N, C-alpha and C positions, 0 to 999 in steps of 0.2 A: 673639728668639721663643722659647717655651718648648717643650721637646721633646715630641714626641707620645707619648701613652699607648700603649704596645705591649701586644699580647695577652701573658697569662700563658703561659709554656711548660709549664704543669702539664698533662699529657696525661690525660685520663681515657678509658680504653678499655673497650669493652664487646663481648662477642662474642655473636652469637645466629645461630643456624641460618639459611641462605638457602633459599630455595626448593629450590635444588639440593641443599640438605643440608651444604653447607660452611658454615665459620664466617667471619662477616664482621666486622671490626674498625672501630669508629668511632674515629677519632684525632682529632677537632676538640677543640682544646684548650678547657679550663675556664678561662674568663676570670675575672679579678680583679674584685671589685665596682666598683673603680676604674675599669676598663676599661668595664664595663657602663653605668657612670653617665655616662661621657662619651659612650657611643654613644646612650643614650637621653634624656638632659637637653636636648639640642638642640631636641627635640619641643616643649618648653616654650613656646619662642618661636613655632614654626610654627603651634602651635594658638591662638595668640594671636590670629591673622590669622584662622583659621578661626572662632573663637568669637566675635570682633567680627562676623564677617561672617554668622554664623549667629542671633546675639542682637539685631543692629540692621539687619539686610538688610530685613526687613520694614517696619520703623519708617522706614527711610530712604526707601523706594520709595513707602511711603503718604505719608509727610510731602511729598515732590517732587510728589505728584499722582497716584499710579497709581490705577488703579481697582482696587478689592478682588477684583471677579469675575475680574480678569486678571492677578492676582498670579503664578499659576502659569507665566505666559510667562517672568518674570524669574528664578524658581527653577529653571527648566529648564536655564539657561546652565551655571551651576557643575557638575552632574553630567555635563553633555554635554561640557564641557570636560575633566574628569577622565576619562572613557571614551576621549578621544582622546590626550591626554598620557601618563597613567600607564603603557599598554602600551608607548608608544614609548620613554619614558624607561627602563623596565624593559628593553626589547629591546636598545637601544643602549648601555646602560651595562653590559650583560652582555658586550658586546664592547669595551668601554674598559678596557684593561690598561695602566695606567700606573704604574710605580713611584713616580714622584715626586709625582703628583697623587692618585692611587688610582683606584679602579673608580667609585665611586659619587658621591664628594666633588665632582668638576667640575660635576656638575649643581646641586649645592647653592650652588656658587660662582656660576652663572649666575642661578639661580631666586631667591636671597634679595634681592639688590639689586631687581630687577625687582618683587618682591612688595611690598617696601616703599614703593616709588616709588606703585604703584597704591593701596596703602592710604591713601597721603595725597591721592590725587585722588578715590576714590571718595565720601567724605561731603561733598565740594564740588559734587556734580552739580546742587543747587539754588543754588549761590553765584555763577554766570557771568551772571546776568541773563537766562537762558533765560525764565524765566517758569514760574508755577505749572501744573503737568499739562501742560506743553507738550512736543511730541513730541521737541525737542532735549534738554531736560533728561532725560526718561527714557531717550532713545537713548544720551546720554552715560554715565547710570547702568549701563545695561546693558552697553556696551562695557567700562567700569570692572570691573564685576563679572565679566565673563567673562575679562579679562586678569588680574584678581586671582585669579582660581581656577585659571587655567593656570599662571601662577606659582607660586601656592601648592603645587599640585599637585607641580610640578618640585623644590621643597623638600623636599615631606613623603616622596617616594618613596625617596630614599637612606636615610633614617632606618630604613624598614620593611626595606629590602633587606639592609643591614649586619646586622641581626638573622639572617636567613635565611642569610647568607653566613659568619658568624662564630661564632654560638652554637649551642653543643651541645644534645642533647634534654634533659639534666638541668637546663640553665639557661635553657630557651627560655620557659617559663611566667613565671619570674621576670623575664627581659627584656622580655617583652610586657606585662606588668602594670606593670613600672617606666615602659615608655614610655607607656603609657595614663595612668598615674597623673601623670607629669610634664605629660603632654598636658591633663589635666584641671586641673592646677595653674596652667599657663599660662590655661587657660579661666577660673580663677577671678580672677586678676589683671586679664585684659582685661574681662570682663562687670561688674566692680565699677568700672570707672573713671567710667562716666557718673555713676553714683550719687554717688560720692565726689567728684569734680569740681562736681556740683551742690551738694553740702553746703559745699564750701569757696567757693561764691559765684560759680561759672562759670555762664552763662545756660543754662538748659535748654529755653527756649523762643526762637522766632525768629519772623521774619515769615513769612507762608504761602510755602510752597514752598522755604524754606530748612532745612537740618538745623542743629538747636542746637551752639553751641560745645561743649557738653560732649561731645556724640558725636564731633564733627571732632578735639578733642584727645585724645580716647581712640584714635583711629585712629592719629594722629601718634605717640605714646607707644608703641603696639603695633607700630609701623612700626621704631622705633629698637630696641626690645628684640628682634624678629626678627632685624634684622642683627647684633645682639650675640651672641646664642646661637648662630646659625649659624657665626660666625667661631670661637666657642669649640669647638665642634664639629670644624671644618675644621682647627683648629690641634692639637686633642687626640687626634684618632682615626687611626690609621695602619691602613688596610686591608691584607689579605693580598696578597702579589705573586701572580702567576699560578701559579707552581711551587708554592708553599704552599698556593693555595687548592685545586690539582689534587690534593696529595698529601692533605690533610685530607678532602677530599670523595671520594677515591678514584676519580678520573676521568682519564681520559687527557688530556694537554695540546693533542691535536689538537682537542679539544672547542671551544677558543676560537676557531677558525677556522670552525666550523659556524655556519651562518646561516640557521636554518630560519625560514621565515614565520610571523607569528602565527597565520595561520589553521592552519598545520600544528601548531603547539603547542596550539591549542584542541582540535583533534581527538584529539591523543595526551594531552591534560589527565588527570591522575588522578581516580579518581572522587570524592575528597572534594572536588575543584574544583566539580563540579555539585552535590553535596549540600549542601554549606555555603551556596554561591551560592542554591539553592532557599529556604533558611532566611531569608538575607538578604532575599529578596523582600518579607518580612514585616516585619522590624524597622526596615529603612531608609525603608520606604513611611511607616512610622509616624512616624519621626523628621522627615522631610521636612514633615509637616503641623504638627508643633510649631513648626519653625524659620520655617514660612510664617505661621502663624495665632495664634502664642502671644501675641504683644502685642495684638492685636486681640481676641482672646478674654478676657485679662486685664483690657483696657480695659473691656469690655462687662461682665464678670461683677462686677469690684469698683469701676471707677469709672462704669459705666453711661454710657458715651460711645463714639461711634465717629467723632467729631470729631477728625481727625488734627493740627488746630492747637490743639486746647485743651490746658489744663495737665494735665488729667485723663489726656488720651490719652499725652503725654509722660513724666508720671509714671507710667504703667503700663510705658512702654518702659524706664524707669529701673529700675522694680521687676522687671521681667523678666530684666534684666541682672543684679540681686541673685540672683533665682531660679535663673538659669543657674549664678552662683556658687555657690549651695548646691549645686546639682546637681554641680558640679565637685569641691567639697570631699568630699561623700559618696562619689563615685568615687574620689578619692584615697585616703580611709580605707579603703574596701571593697578596694581594690588592694594595698595596702600591709598591710592587717589579716588579709585573708580569702583573696584570690586567689593572692597569692605564696606561700602556704603549702599551698595545696591539691595533692592529688596528680593528676599529668596523666591518670590513668586514669579521673578523673571529670569529664571535660571536658563531656560531654554532658549530666551533671546540673546542672553549673553555669551552661550555657548556657540551660537550661530555667528555671532559678532567676532568671537575668537577665531572660529575655523576660517572665515571669509579674510580675516587679517593676515593669517598665516598663508591662505592661498596667494594673496598679492604679495606678501613678502618672498616666497619661494619664486614666483614667475619673475619678480624684480630681480632676484639673484641671477637669473638665466640671462635676463638683457643688459646687466650692468657691467661695464669693463672699466670703471674708475674706481680704485679702492675706497675712496671717501665718501662716494655716492651710494656704497653698499650699505653704509650705516643706516639709511632710511628703511630698505627692506628688512634688516635685521632688527629694527626696534618693532616692525610689524610682526614679525616671527617672536619676539618676545612676548608681546601682547597676547599672542595666539597661545604659546606654551603655557604661560600662567593660566590663561582663562579655561583652557581646556581640561586641565587638572582640577582646577578649583570647582568648576561646575560640574563635572563629571563625578567627583566624589561627594559633592553636597548632595546631588540628586541620588545617588545610590545609597549612601548613608543613612539618609531620610527615610528610606524603606525598611532599616533595619531594626530588629526589636531587642537588642542587648544581649541576645544568645548566640552564641557562636560568632561574635563579632569580628575577633580575630581571623578566625578560619575564612570568614566571607572576605574580608578584606584581602586576604592572601589570595583567594580565588578571583577575585575582582581585578588583582593584578596581573592575572593570566590574560586578562582583556588588553592589557597593555604589551605584555610580551609577546603573546602570540601575531599580532600585526607585524611586529619587528621581525619575527622568524618568517614569515610569509614573504616580506618585504625582501629579504637576503636571498631566500630561494627564487623569487621572481627575479631578481638582479641577474640571474645567469642567463635569463632568456632577453630581458630587455636591455642590459647593457651592449650586448652584441648588435642587437636589433637597430640601436640608435648611433651605429659606429663606434662605440666603447667612449661615448662623450660623457664625460663628468658634469658637464654644465647641463646636459640634456636630462641626465637624473633628476637635477634639482627641478628642471621643468616638469617633469613626470610628477615629482612630490607634489609640486604646486597644483596640478590637475586634480589629483588624488583628494587632496586636501579641500579642493572647491566641491568635491562630490560628497564631502563629508559634511559641508553646509546643509545638503537636502537631506542628508540622512538623519539628522536631527529630529526631522519631523516623524520619525518611528518612536520617539521618546514621549509615552502618555502619562506616566506616572511622573508628575512635577509637581505634587502638593506635598510642602514640607510637614514631617511628622508632628503632632504635639502632644501624643501619648502614647503610651503602652497598656495593653490590659494582660495580666496574668492568666496563664490558662487553667482553667478549674480542673 
């Protein structure tokens, strides 16, 4: 087995005045690019699962017979799972201090195999003879998507937490942008699979109620890559031992025995937790509608069909996969060429740019009826998707002090999940009001995203941290 990548021993110290007037030294090491790559690349595989889920979930459930007016029920399950799992993984991984297996990696070791298994099962919801639109098929699909999101969240959290654990302020924007770029690169590969497999002759249509083989094979391949990239990260990354972690973050080692409840942590959450979460009410609300209604919207606008068994509808599903790929490519380029080079003191500015790009993209999808012209709005959506995540996590993690970092990261992700749940519940009112128009739901998403641009103004804590003080 290859030796694990160890953090660089180069220490970049910064001294700044504390509130008491004393100087605080930040002694988190500056990591080598090789180490940051090992910490962030694994998100490539994890996001393959999420990308296949987001780009194909609406297609799968409508193919097996879900009523379009009730799609919101199925899309509530993933964020609901995230709200339960992410804080728990964060809280208990904060208390996992193992020199042999690390602090966050044991959870990745558990989550990755389960996620891969469920990825194999989900697209087969219509392949067990349950019948089209049967309660059994829809229930199987709902349970599969629930467990897929549970396990995927267990995989995802360690990657986010080790950045908070190990990356200093100077490298934080770089690490987050790399992680999101690799995440979107995984999305590129995952979402293009159905289209490529169809081009290679794999069947893209199936009998009513069954998911096409092109989609099923895509999930199988994604499951294998998820396992491979997770294993790479587990092998290559060595987390700090408890004493080193405490030294770098200037906290007393006795903090490892403290077990504050999640509710206590919520009450003591830094101001940025609430400020950024408020903004995320708008952007994640919007993206929930993209994932839920994009395939149907494209099928209606471009192929002029709502028949899920038709070749036109399945072609729209494939094209949405290609557009999600375009979205991911744009995000990767934006992350590497722009965000990784920006000043951390301009995070609110770039946050606004990201949300405004998303608003233009969503509105552009509503007005576009040519499949190739859809590429432009999806480029804007890709820029938005990466920017809103990079800036949100950078602003929030800059206010953490190293204690209960994992629990706070998990709780912060509730600010991502809750808007998705709200959006799904609101769809039962909004969808009938706009004459059950799926393109109309994408327009609603654009309007909500535009409101998010103004919501960024509530964020006041936009100053990167440069040090921590231990409590006496």
